[in-house]
N, C-alpha and C positions, 0 to 999 in steps of 0.2 A: 646668436646670443641667447635666444630663448632656450635652446637646447642646453647650452652651458649653464644657464640658471636652473634648469630642471635637474641637471646632474648635481649641481651644488645643493639643491634642496634635498635630493635623494641622499647625499652624503650626510646631511644633518638630520635625517629621520630618526636615528637613535636618540638624539637630543630632544627632538619633538616628542617622541614617545615617553621620555622621562619627565616632561613637563606635566604639571597638573592639567587636568582636562580643560579647565576654564581658560588656560593660557595657550592652548594649542591653536585656537582660532586666531589669536594675536600673531603667533608664529607664521601661520599660513598667510595672514594679511601682509606681513613683511615681504614675502616672496611675490604676492600679487602686485604690491607697489613697485618692486624692482622690475617685474615684467612689464609694467605699464611704461617703462622708460627703456625697454630693451632695444628699440629701434635707434634711439639716440646713442645708447651705449655701444651698439655695433659700429657706429661711425668712429668711435674712439678706439675700438678693437683692442681692449686691454688684454694682456697676456693672462691675467688672473681674473676669472669671473667674479671673485670675491670683491674686487674693487668696483666693478659695475654694479654689483648687488648693493654695496654700501652707499654709493653715490645715488643710485636710484631710490633707495629707501630715504636717504636724507632729503633728496629733492621732494619726494612725496610728502614727507613730514613738514618740510618748510612750506609747501603749498597749503597744507592743512592748518598750520599756524597762522599763515596770512589770512586764510578764510575765517578762522575763529576771531582774529583781531578785528577784521572788517565787520564781522557780525556783532562783536562786542561794541565797536564804535557806533554802529548803526543803532544799537539798543540804548545808548547813552542819551539821557534827556538833554536837550539843548538849553543852555542858559542864555537868556537875553535880558 
């Protein structure tokens, strides 16, 4: 799956190069997030690596949202 994600990333390099420089790191981070779930994605064995990429990125972003929500809740003052 990692090889398939690498090929997908290579296919999208023209898009990455056309991005503003400050957005290119964000693009790279999407593929890093997808790769962090490559082992799980390989269990699903999707025909299209694009699906594994999207689900991996969505999962990583959901984890980040949960972490930020928990951090925000922890920072809230308790009312007693």
